[in-house]
Structure formats: structure tokens, C-alpha cells
N, C-alpha and C positions, 0 to 999 in steps of 0.2 A: 170501168174503174172499180177497184175493190173497195168494199166498205171497211171502215176501221173496225178492228177486232176489239171486243171488250177485254179489258184487263182483269185478270182474276183478282179477287179481293186479297189484300195482304192480311194474312191471318196473324193472330197473336203469336203463334209458334214461329211463323216466318219472321215477325218483328224481333222476337227474342234472339233468334239465331243471327239475324242481320245486325242488330244493335250491338251485340257482343264484339263485332268486328269493326265498328265505327270509331274514328278518332274523337268525334264530338257526340254529345248526348242528344237523344231524340225522345220525345214523348209519343205515345201511341193512343189514338182514340178511334174506335170503330173502323179499323182498316186503314187509317191514315197516320202518317208520321209527321211530327213537327219538330224542327231543329230548335234546340235550346240556345238562346243567346248568352253572351257573357254577362256577368253580374257586376254591378258597380261596387266601389269600395265600401260604401255605406251598407249595401245589401249583404256583402260578405261579412262585414263587421258585426252586424246585427245577428245574422245566422250563427256566427261563431259564438257570440255572447250567449244566445239562447241555448245552443248546444252545450257549451261548457257549464252553464248553470244547471241544466237538466242532468248532465252526466254526473256532476258532483253530487247533486241532491239524490240521485237514484242509486248511488253506490251501495252495494249490499242488498239490493232488492232484486226481484226477478225481472225487472224492466231494464231495457237498454235503449240508448239514444243513438240515432243514426242521422247523417246529414247528406246533403246535396247529391252524392254519387250513388245512393242506394235507391233503386226503383221500388215503387209501391204499386201493387196490382189493385185496381179499383174496378168495381162493376164487373166482376168475374173476368173474362178475357177481353172485355170491351175496351179497357183503358189501362195504361201503365204511365205513371207520373214519377218525377223526381222531386219530391217535396224538399223544401229547404231544410227542415228538421222533422224527424218523426220519432216517436217512442213506441216500442212494442214490448209487451210483457209475455208474449207467446213463445214457448220453448221451440216450436217448429220454426218460427221466424229467425231465432238465434242460430239455427243451423243452415238457413237458406243462403245460397250464394248469389242468385240472380235478382230476386225481388222478395219483398215482404208482403204479407197478406192480411195481417191482423193488428193494425196499429191501434193504440189507445188515444194517441195525440198526433195531430199533424199541424205543423206551423209553416205558413207561407209568408215570405217577405215580399211585399208588393213592389212592382216596378211600373212606371207609366205604361209600358207596352202590354203588360199582362194583368193589370189590376182588375179590369172588368171580367176577364176570363176566369181568374182565380176566384172572384166572388160569385160568378155565375155557374157556368158549365162544370168547371173543375170541382167546386164545392158540391154541386149536385151529384157528381160521381162519387166524391168522398162520402157523402151522406148515405150511400148505398152499402158502405162497409159496416157490417153489424157490430164489430168490435170498437169502432171509433166513438169515443165519448166526448172528445174536445177538439175544436178546430180554432186556430189562432191566425189572424191576419195582422201583419205589422206593416204600417205605412211609414217608410223612412222620411218622406217629404213632409208629411203632416205630423209626424211623431205621434201617431195614433196606434192604439192596440185594440183590436176587436176580438173578443173571446166568445166563441159559440160553444154552448154546452148542450148535449143531448139530455132531455128530461126523461123521467120514467115513462111518460106518455109518448115517447119517441118523437118529440118535437125539439126544435133547436131554439134555444134562448140566447140572445145577444147581450153581452156585458161589455160596455165600453170602459176601458181602463184609462183613468185620468192620470196626469203626470205625478200626482201625489199619492197614487194608489199602487198596489202591487198586483202583478198578474198571479192570481190564485188558481191553481189547477187541482181541484178537489179529486178528480179521477186518479191522480198520481200522488196526492198529498204533498204537493210542491208549491212553493211561493217564490216568485222571482220579482224583486223590486223593479219598478219602472225604469229607474236610473241604471240598473244593471243591463236591461235590454238595450238601452241606447248609449251605453258606455263607449267612449271614444268615437262617437258619431258626431262629426262637425256639422 
């Protein structure tokens, strides 16, 4: 009987080529791909609210806002993700077609199936991006906003945003009211 043959690792280059031909989105982490599930109405509404607020606030600056269908390279070629919203001020990113490399801000809207991963391994990969200054997690079920900021000592500080407070993003000089984030979320 023949022994099973080892499967060659799926490289980042293989993934990028393969992903471009797929009807659904897949994230890539160290040689493995993971199908992206559909998002809930609340998830999409919150992502859209944050995108539109950032897009309007950043008009006329060198920064641009992207959402859901734009890949982000994290941890060199080890991981590619589809953040719900990202902002980059890097001119090279503005010319990129397949993926961004230098975000200033990443926003993830949590779902029950991905919350632990978004807070854990995904955030760990994002922290390896030198340009990333701020990371925001938004929980639609708890109506909670967790804002992480990179300090000058290269540590991450958590700021929990209360319902009467605004989400202040000092790295972009943008403020988004809590009610704007959760607008039209039943």
C-alpha cells in the first residue's frame, strides 16, 4: 500500500492567484485558507456607518477608507485578511489592486462565530503591521466599542467607548459619535 503523499504548502503567491478566481472570499493564514461567511444585517449596517463617517471625515487628506472587499496583508506573506473597514494613508496602497500593506486603522465588527479569533490570533497578526496605530472592535450584540491604540512604547492600550462617548481616533484626527456607529441598528 502506498503512503499518503505530503501536500505542498499553499504559498501566499498561490493564495493570491487562487483567491482572484474564487466567487467567495477566503482569508489566508500560514498556508491555510478560510472561507468567509456572510454577514448579518447589523454587521453590514455598522460597517457601512463607520466607513461613511471615516470617508467623509478624511476627505481632502492623504488617507482613504476601504471596506470588506479589500484584502490586507498582515505578518508579511503569512496572512491576508478582509477587515470590515481599514484606513491607509500610504500612497503605494492607493495604487494597489490586490491588497493593502500599510493601514493606519483597522476596524472589525464582531460576530459570534469570529469574535474570539478577531480578538486573539487576528489581532496578534495585525499588531505586527508597523504602520497600524489603531484597532477597533465593535460588538453589535453588546453595543460595545473597544478601541486599541499603539503607544509610543509600542504597547497597545484599550479604551472602552461608553454609549455617551465618541470614538476618538487621534491617529487620524477623527471623532465618530457612538450613536453614529450604531445608527439604524435595531
